[in-house]
N, C-alpha and C positions, 0 to 999 in steps of 0.2 A: 197683206203681206205673203197670203197666199198664194194669191194673183200673181204678182210681182215675180216667184219663186217658176209657178205656172210657165211666164210667160219667159223666161230664162231658160227654163228646159227645154221647152217650142224648137226653139231658135239653135242649142245642141242637139233637138231632136232629127231637126232638118238639114243635115250637115250633109251639103253633097247635092240639096236638093233647092229644085226653086223657091228665092220667097214666097211666104202666103202674100196673098192680095189685101189690100188694106181694106178692112171691115166698113161695112157701111155704115154704124157708130162713129169710128174716127174719123170716114170721110166727113159726118157730121159738127163734128167737135173741128177737123179745121177749120171746114167754110165759115162757123161761130166764130171759131180765132182772127182768120183773116179779116174778119169785120172790124173784132176787137184791135186786133193793133193797128187796123187802119186808120181809125178814130186819133191815134196815140198822136201822131203827126201834126194835126188842125190844130189838136185841142192843146198841144205846147204851144203852137206859133201864136195862138190865139191870148197866154198867159202874159203876165209877167213878173211872178212870183220869183224869188232868186232859182237859182238851174236846181243848186244841191236839196234846197228845202224843200222843192217839190219832190223832190226827185225818194228824199227822207220820208216825205206824205203817204204818199202815192204807194213807196211799198212797202211802211207801216201798217198803213192801211188794211192793203193785202193779205199781210201778216197774221193779224189780229182779227179779221176774220178767218182764216181758217187754224189758227191756233187750239179753238178748244177742239175741233174734229183730230188736229195732231195730237192733242193729249189724250182724248180718248181711243186714238190705236196704242197710247203706248210704247210707240216702236222706241221711243227719242231714250229709253235706260239699258234697249242692247246693243245702240249702233257702234260697231265697230268704228277705229280712229279712221283706218281708210273711210268707212262712210262722213263720216264728221268730217276732214279732211277732206275729201272733194265737194260736199255741200256745201263748205265753206269757203273753198278756193272759186266755187260756181257764184254766191253772191259776192263774193270781191269784183270778179270779174263784169256780173251784170252791174252794178256801182257802176263802174269805170266806163263799161259798155251806154248808160243812159247819161251818164256826164255830155259824152259825146253827141248822141245822139240829141238830148236836150240841145243843147249850145248850135246843132248845126241845124236843129229846125228854125232857130231866132235869128241866123246869118244865111242862110239859103234858103231855095224854094224850098217845100216840103216833096214835091217830085224828088229834083235834083236829092234832100237827103235820105229820105227813102229808098231811092233808087242805089246811091253808094254804098248803104250801108245795106244793100241785099247781097253784096259781094263776098259777107259769111263763107260760102261754102268754097270760093276759092282758098279761104285762108286753111279751113279745115282740110282740106287737100293736100295742102302744103305742107301741115301739121304732119298728115299721114306720112307724106313722101319724107321727110327729116325721121320716123319714127319706122323709116326700112319699108314702106309699103312700095312696090311697082304701081307708079304712074300708068295710064293709059295713055295712050297716045292723043284723045279725044278731051282728055283733061286738059291737057299744054295747049290745043288748039280752039277750046272754051277759054281758057286765059287769057292767051292770046287777043280772043273776039273783047270778051271783057276789059283788056284794058284799052284797044280803042274806043270801047262806049265810056269809058273815063276820061280817053284826054279828049274826045268830043265834048263831054257835059264840062269839065273843069275849066277848058280853053273858051265856051261860049261864056262860062261865069265871068272868069278874068276878066272877057273882055268887057263884063257889063260891071264887076267892080271886084277891088280884093277883097270884102267883105262876103261874098257872096264864094270865093274862091276860100277864103278859110272855112267856108262851114262846108265846104264839101270833100276840103282834104280832113276838117273834124270829124264828117260822115265817114269816109274812110274806113278812118281809126277808128271808128264804131264797129267799121261790120268785121270787121279783125275780132275784136273782143268780145262779139257776138259769137264769132265762129267757137271760141275759146270758152262763156258760155254752156254752150251747147253741147259739145265737146265735152265737159268735165259733166256737168248736167246728166250725159247720155251713162257715163261710172257709174252715179248715183240710183241710178232711176229701174237699175237691177236687182238691188237688193232692197230698195226701200219706197217704199210707199207712196206714190204723189203730193199725198196731203204733207205727210213727213217732211221730205224733202221743199216744196216750197215754202212750208213757215221758216224751217232754218232759212232756208238762201236768201229770200224776201229779209229776213230779220240783220242778215248778217246785212245786205246790200244795205239797208236803211241807219244801220248802221255807220259802215264805211262813210256814207255820206255826210252823217252829221260831225261826223271827225273832221268833216272840209268846213262845214257850217262851222263850227265853233270859232275858228280860227279868224276867217272871213268876219264876222262880227254880223252877217245878215241875220235881220227879222225872222225870227220861227215864228210867228204869230201873228202878228199884227199885218194882216192883210185885207181886202176888200170882200164882201161876199160871193162878188162875183170868181174869186181865183179859187177857193173852198170849192165852187160847184164847179171847176173846169176839174179841178187836184178829184174829186167824186166823180167825173166822169173815164178818166183817168184808172182811178182805181176799180170802176162796175168794167168798163169798157174793152181797155188794152190790158189791165194786170188777172181781172179774174177770168174775163171772156177771151182774152189773148194769151199771155202767158201761162198761166192755169192750163187750160185745156190742151198746150202746143207741149203741155205735160206731161200731163196724159197721155198724148199719142206714144212720146216718146219711151214709156213703157213696150209697147208692140212695137213702132217704126223707126227706122235707124234715122240717125240726125241728118244725113243728106237727103232726102227722100223731104222729113220738115222742112228745112232749107229751100227745099226746090218747092213748096208749095204757098212758105214765105208772098217770093216774090210777089205773089197776087196783092200784096201790102200796094206795093207801089201805085198800081192806077186806083186803085180804093182809096187811098189815101189821096192823091192828086183830085181827084174828086170833089171827094168831101172837103179840100181847099181851096178849089173855084167853088162849090156852093158856099161854107162860111167864112171865107173870106175876100173871096174873090180873086185867088191867086190863078193867076196863069201861064206857067209854065214859058219862056223863048222855045218860040219854034226851034231853033238850032240844036236845041241840047234834046229835044223827042229821038232824032236818030242814032243818038248817044245811047240813051236809056234802052232804046229795041236791043241795041246791040249787046248793052250790058247785060240787061235781065235773058238773051239767047244766050251771052257765052257762060253767065252763073248756073246756068241752067243747065246748058251741055255739063260742065261740069260736077253741079250736084247728082245729074242722072250717072254718072259715073264713078262717083267717088264710094257710090253705094256697094261698088265691090271691093272697095276699101274696108270698108265697113266692116262687109258681112266676113271677111279675113281676121280680125281685129276679134267681133266678136267670138268666133270659133278659139281663138289661140287664149282670148280670157275664159 
């Protein structure tokens, strides 16, 4: 708890100064996290377990692993209603994001799905503008470039099949929900340790998906061993080495920068999909992916100034 206060205090003490550079430790965490989440798309595409069931087990596994450490900290006893609310809301957003992301991986290519999901900083910027922050012209320029990329990707996929187009649109919705998840989580991490936050968030995410599973009557346990190995891979790779490490970095690095780094998930996921699945994305979508990543990266880099203003006001 003291480390989180120190981070918050450091932000307040540096008002009006240039933000501190990202430390070597955080860069290492981000690099490992990129590889971790990069495995997510191919592993999901390989699986056949019902989507809400797979998300339930993935998040329940991650929560149970971190639960003993969260209980040892004992922070949950003194959490404010605001921290509980933000954690629960982040968990719900995470569940909805996962539902969209998982379905997109099975409907369209891993390259298209991960690229479109990476639009999350655009939605973060739009939210900050809605909250009254002044948006730099370069943010709008980046959004325009990204939109051209989206149109190219969806246009090419539409020409291939309506299934691929549906996957693209679901992935785009997943990007919006990912932005909501990151933004909600950034509020909590100012006052709560990563271990406590992730445990609450993952449990809420798992319970949200369980609510979806029950009326669908999808089997919860009756799956072959290969499916459980894929779930284990998602828990260790994407959940623990991916999302958990990114949540740790959010204590010291603003969400816009984290969103910018996450773009590297796209080439990592595409390469692994080629290696594991033999997936070769249509040549026509490559320019669209390049435009999308460049535009969204421009948005994320400029959104950092909006995040800094919000941190000062908080």
